[in-house]
C-alpha positions as MATLAB code, in Angstrom:
seq = 'XXXXXXXXXXXXXXXXXXXXXXXXXXXXXXXXXXXXXXXXXXXXXXXXXXXXXXXXXXXXXXXXXXXXXXXXXXXXXXXXXXXXXXXXXXXXXXXXXXXXXXXXXXXXXXXXXXXXXXXXXXXXXXXXXXXXXXXXXXXXXXXXXXXXXXXXXXXXXXXXXXXXXXXXXXXXXXXXXXXXXXXXXXXXXXXXXXXXXXXXXXXXXXXXXXXXXXXXXXXXXXXXXXXXXXXXXXXXXXXXXXXXXXXXXXX';
ca = [
       1.403  -26.991  -20.298;
       0.099  -23.797  -18.763;
       2.129  -20.630  -19.113;
       3.774  -18.483  -16.477;
       2.607  -14.910  -17.054;
       3.333  -11.501  -15.550;
       0.804   -8.874  -16.619;
       0.929   -5.186  -15.704;
      -2.283   -3.270  -15.044;
      -1.548    0.433  -15.293;
      -5.084    1.410  -14.207;
      -5.856    5.146  -14.648;
      -2.223    6.220  -14.598;
       0.194    7.884  -17.050;
      -0.493   10.373  -19.802;
      -0.048    9.102  -23.346;
       3.497   10.473  -23.468;
       4.399    8.958  -20.090;
       2.846    5.646  -21.086;
       4.759    5.401  -24.347;
       7.986    6.171  -22.463;
       7.263    3.476  -19.860;
       6.366    0.912  -22.529;
       9.642    1.627  -24.331;
      11.565    1.177  -21.072;
       9.929   -2.194  -20.357;
      10.496   -3.275  -23.949;
      14.200   -2.358  -23.746;
      14.646   -4.171  -20.432;
      13.062   -7.316  -21.856;
      15.610   -7.329  -24.681;
      18.397   -7.746  -22.121;
      17.037  -10.964  -20.586;
      15.339  -14.203  -21.547;
      12.308  -14.150  -19.265;
      10.913  -17.441  -18.014;
       7.378  -16.122  -18.390;
       5.152  -14.292  -20.825;
       4.997  -10.551  -20.185;
       1.955   -8.376  -20.938;
       1.190   -4.721  -20.219;
      -2.454   -3.654  -19.979;
      -2.728    0.071  -20.594;
      -5.425    2.765  -20.863;
      -7.484    2.772  -24.073;
      -5.896    6.054  -25.188;
      -2.437    4.432  -25.173;
      -3.080    1.171  -27.008;
      -2.302    2.081  -30.622;
       0.713    4.232  -29.728;
       2.188    1.652  -27.356;
       1.657   -1.067  -29.964;
       3.919    0.957  -32.266;
       6.883    1.018  -29.888;
       7.005   -2.531  -28.472;
       8.186   -5.824  -29.918;
       5.131   -8.071  -29.806;
       7.406  -11.120  -29.797;
       8.630  -10.129  -26.337;
       5.828   -8.053  -24.853;
       2.075   -8.563  -25.092;
      -0.399   -5.679  -25.073;
      -3.785   -5.560  -23.413;
      -6.646   -3.228  -22.544;
      -8.017   -2.797  -19.045;
     -11.661   -3.343  -19.998;
     -14.078   -3.531  -22.929;
     -17.796   -2.977  -23.410;
     -20.539   -5.567  -23.025;
     -22.056   -4.547  -26.378;
     -20.805   -5.274  -29.878;
     -21.325   -1.710  -31.187;
     -23.938    1.035  -31.260;
     -25.210    4.042  -29.328;
     -23.123    3.604  -26.186;
     -21.334    6.919  -25.880;
     -17.922    6.644  -24.290;
     -17.700    2.856  -24.464;
     -14.935    0.893  -26.214;
     -15.858   -2.368  -27.930;
     -13.796   -5.550  -28.018;
     -13.439   -5.074  -31.791;
     -11.995   -1.585  -31.212;
      -9.510   -2.988  -28.701;
      -8.441   -5.717  -31.128;
      -8.058   -3.190  -33.951;
      -5.253   -1.430  -32.028;
      -3.096   -4.556  -32.073;
      -3.902   -5.522  -28.486;
      -4.156   -9.234  -27.759;
      -5.419   -9.257  -24.147;
      -8.108   -7.566  -22.055;
      -8.634   -7.459  -18.292;
     -12.253   -8.233  -17.377;
     -14.034   -8.296  -14.030;
     -11.374   -6.401  -12.092;
     -12.493   -5.760   -8.522;
     -12.493   -2.012   -9.164;
     -14.890   -2.482  -12.100;
     -17.125   -4.644   -9.925;
     -17.000   -2.243   -6.974;
     -17.190    1.176   -8.631;
     -19.091    0.434  -11.840;
     -21.485   -2.271  -10.731;
     -20.244   -4.965  -13.080;
     -21.959   -8.260  -12.292;
     -21.715  -11.765  -13.692;
     -24.297  -11.164  -16.431;
     -22.400   -8.147  -17.753;
     -19.082   -9.978  -17.500;
     -20.446  -13.004  -19.347;
     -21.200  -10.728  -22.317;
     -17.795   -9.096  -22.138;
     -15.997  -12.448  -22.105;
     -17.980  -13.693  -25.102;
     -17.274  -10.525  -27.097;
     -13.583  -10.566  -26.197;
     -13.230  -14.169  -27.335;
     -15.218  -13.481  -30.523;
     -12.679  -10.781  -31.381;
      -9.634  -12.933  -30.743;
      -8.716  -11.340  -27.416;
      -7.441  -13.295  -24.432;
      -9.453  -12.319  -21.344;
      -7.587  -11.958  -18.055;
     -10.607  -12.643  -15.870;
     -10.454  -11.409  -12.289;
     -12.100  -13.028   -9.274;
     -11.722  -12.448   -5.560;
     -13.226  -11.677   -2.194;
     -13.459   -8.569   -0.016;
     -12.245   -8.419    3.592;
     -15.663   -9.190    5.123;
     -15.946  -12.367    3.043;
     -12.413  -13.406    3.945;
     -13.115  -12.888    7.647;
     -16.525  -14.594    7.728;
     -15.161  -17.671    5.968;
     -17.295  -17.436    2.817;
     -14.389  -16.556    0.522;
     -14.144  -19.910   -1.264;
     -17.854  -19.970   -2.085;
     -17.747  -16.337   -3.249;
     -14.963  -17.037   -5.727;
     -16.582  -20.278   -6.892;
     -19.823  -18.397   -7.639;
     -17.956  -15.698   -9.594;
     -16.416  -18.369  -11.816;
     -19.591  -20.420  -12.276;
     -21.919  -17.506  -13.004;
     -19.751  -15.724  -15.562;
     -17.697  -18.475  -17.189;
     -19.351  -21.874  -16.968;
     -21.458  -21.264  -20.077;
     -18.267  -21.458  -22.149;
     -17.259  -24.533  -24.102;
     -14.130  -26.330  -22.840;
     -12.302  -24.973  -25.887;
     -13.244  -21.360  -25.118;
     -12.611  -21.717  -21.386;
      -9.140  -22.929  -22.301;
      -8.416  -19.530  -23.879;
      -8.846  -17.669  -20.569;
      -6.309  -16.496  -18.028;
      -7.676  -16.192  -14.483;
      -6.419  -13.707  -11.920;
      -7.184  -14.122   -8.216;
      -7.457  -10.808   -6.401;
      -7.737  -10.847   -2.631;
      -9.495   -7.481   -2.769;
      -8.520   -6.786    0.837;
      -4.853   -6.862   -0.239;
      -5.056   -4.377   -3.128;
      -3.585   -0.971   -2.401;
      -3.713   -1.639    1.328;
      -0.158   -2.839    1.763;
      -1.545   -6.172    3.015;
      -0.587   -9.252    1.062;
      -2.105  -12.688    1.185;
       0.479  -15.102    2.532;
       2.043  -17.546    0.105;
      -0.077  -20.271    1.665;
      -3.301  -18.236    1.418;
      -2.610  -17.604   -2.258;
      -1.821  -21.257   -2.890;
      -4.960  -22.401   -1.049;
      -7.170  -20.235   -3.257;
      -5.359  -21.020   -6.505;
      -5.562  -24.768   -5.814;
      -9.262  -24.390   -4.973;
      -9.903  -22.480   -8.220;
      -8.127  -25.181  -10.213;
     -10.312  -27.774   -8.503;
     -13.489  -25.861   -9.401;
     -12.376  -25.803  -13.042;
     -11.510  -29.514  -12.966;
     -14.951  -30.412  -11.597;
     -16.575  -28.682  -14.563;
     -14.147  -29.120  -17.466;
     -11.839  -31.925  -16.379;
      -8.279  -32.130  -15.126;
      -6.597  -31.365  -18.467;
      -8.355  -28.017  -18.911;
      -7.722  -27.153  -15.252;
      -4.048  -28.066  -15.448;
      -3.609  -25.907  -18.555;
      -5.304  -22.793  -17.099;
      -2.915  -20.076  -15.925;
      -4.020  -18.552  -12.612;
      -2.287  -15.299  -11.679;
      -2.041  -13.703   -8.245;
      -3.307  -10.122   -8.166;
      -2.811   -8.700   -4.692;
       0.088   -6.335   -3.974;
       2.729   -8.422   -5.692;
       6.160   -6.776   -5.485;
       9.760   -7.701   -6.347;
      10.264   -8.555   -2.668;
       7.506  -11.183   -2.432;
       7.097  -12.357   -6.037;
       9.584  -15.233   -5.931;
       7.967  -16.831   -2.879;
       4.490  -16.511   -4.406;
       5.586  -17.826   -7.810;
       7.268  -20.815   -6.173;
       3.845  -22.145   -5.164;
       2.689  -24.906   -7.527;
      -0.650  -23.324   -8.423;
       0.501  -19.692   -8.719;
       1.353  -19.115  -12.374;
       2.357  -15.461  -12.221;
       0.940  -12.097  -11.272;
      -1.411   -9.333  -12.312;
       0.628   -6.346  -11.183;
      -0.768   -2.928  -10.304;
       1.436   -0.232   -8.768;
       4.703   -2.074   -9.333;
       4.030   -2.149  -13.104;
       4.307    1.651  -13.300;
       8.092    1.500  -12.890;
      10.112   -0.516  -15.402;
      12.753   -1.594  -12.888;
      10.187   -2.699  -10.318;
       8.108   -4.528  -12.941;
      11.174   -6.308  -14.274;
      12.066   -7.331  -10.721;
       8.797   -9.283  -10.681;
       9.313  -10.713  -14.182;
      12.766  -11.895  -13.126;
      11.363  -13.594  -10.014;
      10.626  -16.656  -12.162;
];
């Protein structure tokens, strides 16, 4: 059975001190409830080791927001998958739309990152999604299918089964727009079908697909009620413990 998951993506927010405080707050809130989903926070590289020291890993998973596409070497400023794993992190976001848009990450680069993450025992949260022009011209399904095929379809069924996917309608991130429940469900069901065509129904049925477009406490329950929406990759709302917990509690 696939898991329900709510993962926070802090992006380039919070100082180390602020991040540790926020992680403690989320950790304390989780102690008060029995969530019906897995909860993960993906934090800046500088925070990983410190945050790992203040959370209960039985209740709260820890992830990075990226890793390098090289194993090690003369790549000044880069952080390898092995470095991420050495902090105690268990997850890593890969292929986020902001990485694709601002840093030119393409499928070849992401293929390497996924392989290195898996080789170091990390669970990739792999992001896919279309921009507004692609949504409006009707090519959005083919765009997302190509992103999956080009970066992930070299994986064995066993390795593919270790991934979490996150669908980002890029046009709904930070814009205040949200895909409707039905738009989200259409895409998530399509993605599951693409996986089934390649790896079979069992792998597809066991793959968690998160929604990553302006998910808030006010719309989370309706989104999560859809049969193919298995949780959320949460941006802005993950920077406030109460707001984030409102989404966790939507399950």
